[in-house]
N, CA, C and O atoms as a MOPAC input file, in Angstrom:
PM7 MOZYME 1SCF
protein

 N     47.68400 1    43.07400 1    99.72300 1
 C     46.79500 1    42.31300 1    98.62600 1
 C     47.34200 1    41.19100 1    98.19900 1
 O     48.44800 1    40.65500 1    98.27400 1
 N     46.01400 1    40.89600 1    97.59800 1
 C     45.95100 1    39.72300 1    97.29800 1
 C     46.67400 1    39.52900 1    96.09400 1
 O     47.13500 1    40.62200 1    95.76300 1
 N     47.07800 1    38.37900 1    95.05000 1
 C     47.84400 1    38.11400 1    94.00100 1
 C     46.93100 1    38.87600 1    92.94000 1
 O     47.16400 1    39.86700 1    92.24800 1
 N     45.69400 1    37.97600 1    93.06900 1
 C     44.31700 1    38.06300 1    91.97600 1
 C     43.95100 1    39.92800 1    92.02800 1
 O     43.42500 1    40.40500 1    91.02300 1
 N     44.27300 1    40.88600 1    93.25400 1
 C     44.13500 1    42.05200 1    93.45500 1
 C     45.36100 1    42.91300 1    92.31100 1
 O     45.17600 1    43.83200 1    91.51300 1
 N     46.40500 1    42.26900 1    92.61100 1
 C     47.66000 1    42.47400 1    91.69300 1
 C     47.56400 1    42.38300 1    90.46500 1
 O     47.78300 1    43.22900 1    89.59700 1
 N     47.20500 1    41.26200 1    90.38400 1
 C     47.15100 1    41.05400 1    88.86100 1
 C     45.94000 1    41.95200 1    88.00800 1
 O     46.19700 1    42.28600 1    86.85100 1
 N     44.90700 1    42.24500 1    88.48500 1
 C     44.27500 1    43.16100 1    88.02700 1
 C     44.71300 1    44.84000 1    88.18300 1
 O     44.29100 1    45.82200 1    87.57200 1
 N     45.52100 1    44.74200 1    89.03800 1
 C     46.20300 1    46.38600 1    89.32700 1
 C     47.48900 1    46.45300 1    88.22800 1
 O     48.26700 1    47.38900 1    88.04500 1
 N     47.45400 1    45.52400 1    87.76000 1
 C     48.76500 1    45.49800 1    86.61200 1
 C     48.23600 1    45.37300 1    85.40400 1
 O     48.59200 1    46.17400 1    84.54000 1
 N     47.43500 1    44.51300 1    85.14000 1
 C     46.16900 1    44.79200 1    83.81500 1
 C     45.82900 1    46.13100 1    83.58900 1
 O     45.87500 1    46.60700 1    82.45500 1
 N     45.45800 1    46.84300 1    84.66800 1
 C     44.83300 1    48.18300 1    84.50200 1
 C     46.07000 1    48.98600 1    84.18100 1
 O     46.17100 1    49.74400 1    83.21600 1
 N     46.96600 1    48.75700 1    85.05000 1
 C     48.22700 1    49.69300 1    84.61400 1
 C     48.51400 1    49.79200 1    83.32300 1
 O     48.66000 1    50.93800 1    82.89700 1
 N     48.64400 1    48.83200 1    82.52100 1
 C     49.00500 1    48.94900 1    80.80100 1
 C     47.55000 1    49.04300 1    79.98900 1
 O     47.57700 1    48.86500 1    78.77100 1
 N     46.59400 1    49.25200 1    80.48700 1
 C     45.73600 1    50.05100 1    79.87100 1
 C     44.86800 1    49.22500 1    78.82100 1
 O     44.19000 1    49.60300 1    77.86500 1
 N     45.19100 1    47.67800 1    79.45800 1
 C     44.68400 1    46.87100 1    77.75400 1
 C     43.57600 1    46.26500 1    78.81900 1
 O     43.58700 1    46.26800 1    80.05000 1
 N     42.68700 1    45.78200 1    77.94500 1
 C     41.33700 1    44.82300 1    78.98500 1
 C     41.93300 1    43.59900 1    78.52900 1
 O     42.76600 1    43.47800 1    77.63000 1
 N     41.30000 1    42.49600 1    79.40900 1
 C     41.21100 1    41.62500 1    79.15600 1
 C     41.73800 1    40.44800 1    78.08300 1
 O     42.54700 1    39.53100 1    78.22700 1
 N     41.09800 1    40.78500 1    77.18900 1
 C     41.70200 1    40.10700 1    75.66800 1
 C     42.82200 1    40.43500 1    75.28000 1
 O     43.53100 1    39.56500 1    74.77300 1
 N     43.40300 1    42.06700 1    75.43300 1
 C     44.84000 1    42.35700 1    75.11900 1
 C     45.62200 1    41.85400 1    75.80800 1
 O     46.79100 1    41.63400 1    75.49100 1
 N     45.07000 1    41.57100 1    76.93600 1
 C     46.43900 1    41.14400 1    78.28300 1
 C     46.76000 1    39.99600 1    78.11900 1
 O     47.90900 1    39.64300 1    78.38700 1
 N     45.65100 1    38.95600 1    77.54400 1
 C     45.74500 1    37.64100 1    77.64200 1
 C     46.62700 1    37.43900 1    76.09600 1
 O     47.75000 1    36.93500 1    76.12400 1
 N     46.14800 1    37.77600 1    75.09400 1
 C     46.92700 1    38.02400 1    74.05400 1
 C     48.52600 1    38.44400 1    73.89800 1
 O     49.36200 1    37.88500 1    73.18900 1
 N     48.66800 1    39.34500 1    74.58000 1
 C     50.20800 1    39.76200 1    75.30600 1
 C     50.99800 1    39.22500 1    75.69300 1
 O     52.16900 1    39.11200 1    75.33200 1
 N     50.22100 1    38.65200 1    76.81500 1
 C     51.29300 1    37.31300 1    77.59600 1
 C     50.63200 1    35.92900 1    77.17300 1
 O     50.64300 1    35.12600 1    78.10500 1
 N     50.13100 1    35.51000 1    76.14300 1
 C     49.64400 1    34.56900 1    75.77500 1
 C     49.04600 1    33.46000 1    76.86800 1
 O     49.24300 1    32.24500 1    76.87000 1
 N     48.56100 1    33.94800 1    77.43600 1
 C     47.68600 1    33.07800 1    78.35400 1
 C     46.21200 1    32.95100 1    77.87500 1
 O     45.90600 1    33.68100 1    76.93200 1
 N     45.14800 1    32.04300 1    78.44100 1
 C     44.25000 1    31.93500 1    77.96600 1
 C     43.40100 1    32.69100 1    78.94800 1
 O     43.49700 1    32.66300 1    80.17500 1
 N     42.55800 1    33.36900 1    78.21200 1
 C     41.11900 1    34.09800 1    78.32100 1
 C     40.43200 1    33.83600 1    80.17200 1
 O     40.47600 1    34.44100 1    81.24300 1
 N     39.90300 1    32.68800 1    79.67700 1
 C     39.35900 1    32.02800 1    81.07800 1
 C     40.25500 1    31.80100 1    82.41400 1
 O     39.89200 1    31.89200 1    83.58700 1
 N     41.57800 1    31.46700 1    81.87100 1
 C     42.79500 1    31.08900 1    82.85300 1
 C     42.96200 1    32.66600 1    83.24300 1
 O     42.78200 1    32.92000 1    84.43400 1
 N     43.21700 1    33.52500 1    82.55800 1
 C     43.52600 1    35.13500 1    83.40200 1
 C     41.87600 1    35.38300 1    84.20500 1
 O     41.78000 1    35.44900 1    85.43100 1
 N     40.88100 1    35.47900 1    83.43300 1
 C     39.56900 1    35.59200 1    84.08200 1
 C     39.31800 1    34.99000 1    85.48300 1
 O     38.72600 1    35.54600 1    86.40800 1
 N     39.83800 1    33.83000 1    85.48100 1
 C     39.27000 1    32.94900 1    86.73600 1
 C     40.38500 1    33.33000 1    87.79500 1
 O     40.11200 1    33.17200 1    88.98500 1
 N     41.67900 1    33.84300 1    87.41200 1
 C     42.40900 1    34.55900 1    88.47300 1
 C     42.03600 1    35.64900 1    89.24000 1
 O     41.97300 1    35.81200 1    90.45900 1
 N     41.72600 1    36.59100 1    87.99500 1
 C     41.23200 1    38.04400 1    88.39400 1
 C     40.09600 1    37.65700 1    89.62700 1
 O     40.35600 1    37.96900 1    90.78900 1
 N     38.70200 1    36.88600 1    89.24700 1
 C     37.66800 1    36.22100 1    89.99200 1
 C     37.97400 1    35.92400 1    91.19000 1
 O     37.26300 1    36.27500 1    92.13200 1
 N     39.37100 1    35.04900 1    91.38200 1
 C     39.47000 1    34.56900 1    92.36300 1
 C     39.22300 1    32.96100 1    92.30600 1
 O     39.55000 1    32.35700 1    93.32700 1
 N     38.81400 1    32.38200 1    91.49200 1
 C     38.29500 1    30.96400 1    91.25200 1
 C     39.60300 1    30.15600 1    90.82100 1
 O     39.48200 1    28.95600 1    90.57400 1
 N     40.64600 1    30.67600 1    90.73700 1
 C     41.98400 1    30.17200 1    90.66800 1
 C     42.97000 1    30.94500 1    91.22100 1
 O     42.81600 1    32.16200 1    91.12300 1
 N     44.17500 1    30.43600 1    91.91100 1
 C     45.30200 1    31.04700 1    92.26200 1
 C     46.36800 1    31.62200 1    91.38400 1
 O     47.31400 1    30.85800 1    91.19800 1
 N     46.42500 1    32.58200 1    90.90400 1
 C     47.95900 1    33.16300 1    90.46200 1
 C     48.95900 1    32.82700 1    90.94700 1
 O     49.09200 1    32.99200 1    92.16000 1
 N     49.91400 1    32.29300 1    90.24900 1
 C     51.23600 1    31.56600 1    90.88800 1
 C     52.19800 1    33.22200 1    91.24300 1
 O     52.52700 1    33.98400 1    90.33400 1
 N     52.46900 1    33.45500 1    92.58700 1
 C     53.32200 1    34.61300 1    92.57900 1
 C     54.29000 1    34.94300 1    91.75700 1
 O     54.38800 1    36.06700 1    91.26300 1
 N     55.13700 1    33.93100 1    91.52900 1
 C     56.06000 1    34.07400 1    90.62200 1
 C     55.73100 1    34.43200 1    89.44700 1
 O     56.47300 1    35.28400 1    88.96000 1
 N     54.59900 1    33.96900 1    88.60900 1
 C     54.22500 1    34.52500 1    87.39600 1
 C     53.91400 1    35.72600 1    87.65800 1
 O     54.54300 1    36.45900 1    86.89500 1
 N     53.23600 1    36.32600 1    88.37700 1
 C     52.77600 1    38.00900 1    88.72600 1
 C     54.05700 1    38.75900 1    88.35700 1
 O     54.23300 1    39.56500 1    87.44300 1
 N     54.93200 1    38.29500 1    89.30500 1
 C     56.26600 1    38.75500 1    89.58700 1
 C     56.94500 1    39.17400 1    87.96600 1
 O     57.31000 1    40.26900 1    87.53700 1
 N     56.92800 1    37.80800 1    87.31000 1
 C     57.44700 1    38.05300 1    86.03000 1
 C     57.00900 1    38.66100 1    85.00600 1
 O     57.70900 1    39.14400 1    84.11600 1
 N     55.10500 1    38.68200 1    85.11200 1
 C     54.57800 1    39.88400 1    84.48200 1
 C     54.93800 1    41.33600 1    84.48300 1
 O     55.00200 1    42.17900 1    83.58900 1
 N     55.14600 1    41.35600 1    85.72500 1
 C     55.54700 1    42.74400 1    86.22000 1
 C     56.58700 1    43.39000 1    85.55700 1
 O     56.61700 1    44.41600 1    84.87700 1
 N     57.64100 1    42.38600 1    85.97400 1
 C     59.18100 1    42.71300 1    85.04300 1
 C     59.20900 1    43.03500 1    84.06500 1
 O     59.92100 1    43.91300 1    83.57800 1
 N     58.01600 1    42.03600 1    83.31300 1
 C     58.04300 1    42.29700 1    81.59700 1
 C     57.18900 1    43.65900 1    81.33600 1
 O     57.96200 1    44.51700 1    80.91000 1
 N     56.30300 1    43.98500 1    81.41000 1
 C     55.73400 1    44.95200 1    81.67600 1
 C     56.38300 1    46.52600 1    81.92300 1
 O     56.37100 1    47.54300 1    81.22900 1
 N     56.90700 1    46.22500 1    83.15600 1
 C     58.23200 1    47.27700 1    83.28500 1
 C     59.26000 1    47.56100 1    82.24200 1
 O     59.42400 1    48.63100 1    81.65500 1
 N     60.01500 1    46.30700 1    82.07600 1
 C     61.20800 1    46.18900 1    80.89200 1
 C     60.64200 1    46.75800 1    79.62400 1
 O     61.27400 1    47.66300 1    79.07900 1
 N     59.29800 1    46.24300 1    78.98600 1
 C     59.10000 1    46.76300 1    77.83300 1
 C     58.44700 1    47.77100 1    77.85600 1
 O     57.90600 1    48.03500 1    76.78200 1
 N     58.22400 1    48.65700 1    78.90100 1
 C     57.27600 1    49.95600 1    78.84600 1
 C     56.04500 1    50.28100 1    78.86800 1
 O     55.60600 1    51.43000 1    78.82600 1
 N     55.25600 1    48.99900 1    78.95500 1
 C     53.95700 1    48.54400 1    78.55700 1
 C     53.28700 1    49.32000 1    79.59500 1
 O     53.07400 1    48.76500 1    80.67200 1
 N     52.88200 1    50.67900 1    79.39300 1
 C     52.08300 1    51.24000 1    80.96200 1
 C     51.03300 1    52.40200 1    80.08100 1
 O     51.16300 1    52.85200 1    78.94200 1
 N     50.11800 1    52.62200 1    80.98200 1
 C     48.92100 1    53.40900 1    80.45400 1
 C     49.19300 1    54.93000 1    80.64800 1
 O     48.97800 1    55.37400 1    81.77600 1
 N     49.73800 1    55.97100 1    79.47000 1
 C     50.11000 1    56.91900 1    80.05500 1
 C     48.85800 1    57.97100 1    80.49000 1
 O     49.18600 1    59.03300 1    81.01800 1
 N     47.46700 1    57.68900 1    80.27600 1
 C     46.59000 1    58.22800 1    80.68100 1
 C     46.89500 1    58.58400 1    82.21300 1
 O     46.61400 1    59.74100 1    82.52700 1
 N     47.48900 1    57.66400 1    83.32900 1
 C     47.36900 1    57.89900 1    84.49800 1
 C     48.53200 1    59.16400 1    84.73700 1
 O     48.64400 1    59.73600 1    85.82200 1
 N     49.20900 1    59.42900 1    83.76400 1
 C     50.40500 1    60.84600 1    84.33700 1
 C     49.85100 1    61.61500 1    84.37800 1
 O     48.80100 1    61.64200 1    83.73500 1
 N     50.34500 1    62.91100 1    85.34200 1
 C     49.48000 1    64.21000 1    85.10000 1
 C     50.30400 1    64.85400 1    83.88300 1
 O     51.25000 1    64.36700 1    83.26300 1
 N     49.63100 1    66.16200 1    83.71700 1
 C     49.66200 1    66.82700 1    82.51400 1
 C     50.82600 1    67.88200 1    82.86400 1
 O     50.96600 1    68.77400 1    82.02700 1
 N     51.59600 1    67.90700 1    83.86700 1
 C     51.78300 1    68.81500 1    84.81000 1
 C     53.62100 1    68.93700 1    83.83000 1
 O     54.38200 1    69.86500 1    84.10600 1
 N     53.94600 1    68.02700 1    82.93400 1
 C     55.11000 1    68.20700 1    81.96400 1
 C     56.00300 1    66.36500 1    82.47600 1
 O     56.76400 1    66.08200 1    83.40200 1
 N     55.53100 1    65.69000 1    81.57600 1
 C     56.28300 1    64.19200 1    81.26700 1
 C     57.35000 1    64.20900 1    80.69000 1
 O     57.95300 1    63.14100 1    80.57700 1
 N     57.84000 1    65.26000 1    80.22000 1
 C     58.82000 1    65.46200 1    79.36500 1
 C     59.90200 1    66.30600 1    80.37800 1
 O     59.38000 1    67.36000 1    80.74200 1
 N     61.23800 1    66.12100 1    80.91400 1
 C     62.21400 1    66.87300 1    81.17700 1
 C     62.46200 1    68.23900 1    80.58300 1
 O     62.47100 1    68.21900 1    79.35300 1
 N     62.66400 1    69.40300 1    81.12800 1
 C     63.27000 1    70.42700 1    80.18100 1
 C     64.68700 1    70.60900 1    80.75600 1
 O     65.18700 1    69.89200 1    81.62300 1
 N     65.21900 1    71.57700 1    80.20900 1
 C     66.63900 1    72.11300 1    80.24200 1
 C     67.29300 1    73.44400 1    80.73200 1
 O     68.36400 1    74.01300 1    80.52100 1
 N     66.07200 1    73.71300 1    81.54600 1
 C     65.82500 1    75.00300 1    82.05100 1
 C     66.82100 1    75.36600 1    82.99000 1
 O     66.77700 1    76.46400 1    83.54400 1

């Protein structure tokens, strides 16, 4: 998978649109857009850092989870 595809997948996993994603990471909107469109290459190290921040801060779109019970039960 190309870095631009990974970036788009990461953004979509947060449930944010491009504007929100850019504000969250403090990146210029045009830079992120160019990365996703393939006009510029997103640095791999930056992509890894962004994924790490999303994971550590728990920023994810809960709409992707099943309704089978996200909360553990003590039965």
